[in-house]
C-alpha positions in Angstrom: 52.6 51.7 96.6 53.7 48.9 98.8 50.3 49.0 100.7 48.6 49.0 97.3 49.6 45.5 97.2 49.6 44.0 100.0 45.5 45.1 100.1 44.6 44.2 96.9 47.2 40.2 97.5 45.3 40.0 100.9 41.4 41.5 100.0 40.3 38.7 97.7 38.0 41.2 96.0 36.4 42.1 99.9 37.5 46.2 98.3 35.3 45.8 94.9 36.8 48.7 92.8 39.8 50.8 93.4 38.1 53.9 95.1 37.3 51.7 98.4 41.1 50.4 98.1 42.0 54.0 97.7 40.0 54.7 100.2 41.0 52.5 102.8 45.0 53.8 102.2 43.1 56.9 103.3 41.5 56.2 106.5 45.1 53.8 108.0 46.6 57.2 106.3 44.8 59.4 108.4 44.5 57.2 111.6 48.4 56.8 111.9 48.4 61.0 110.6 46.5 61.3 114.2 47.5 58.2 116.4 50.5 60.2 118.4 50.2 64.0 117.5 46.8 66.5 118.3 46.9 68.9 115.2 43.3 70.0 115.8 43.1 71.2 111.9 43.9 68.0 110.8 41.8 66.3 113.2 38.4 68.1 111.7 39.4 67.4 108.7 39.6 63.7 109.1 36.8 64.3 111.0 34.8 65.2 108.3 36.0 61.7 106.2 34.4 59.6 109.2 31.2 59.0 107.0 32.6 58.1 103.9 34.9 55.6 106.3 32.3 54.2 107.8 30.4 53.7 105.2 33.3 51.7 103.7 34.2 50.0 106.9 30.6 49.1 106.8 30.3 47.1 103.5 33.3 45.7 103.5 32.0 43.9 106.9 28.7 43.0 104.6 31.0 41.5 102.0 32.7 39.5 104.3 30.3 37.9 106.0 28.3 36.8 103.0 32.1 35.1 102.3 31.7 33.6 105.6 28.0 32.5 105.0 28.3 30.5 101.5 31.9 28.9 103.3 
């Protein structure tokens, strides 16, 4: 829950929906699970989520660029 509070407090609405916030948290958890160990089954599960994570991060990048342009 502390991670969620940190992301919500610092996102300034960069992540627009609860779904996007949850996806971002899952992405960081997946990254952390694979950083120091390798389990093929886990890697395959995470690999299947890569397109979703790419979309999330690409949308976040677009939001940040828009905000920078308006400042």
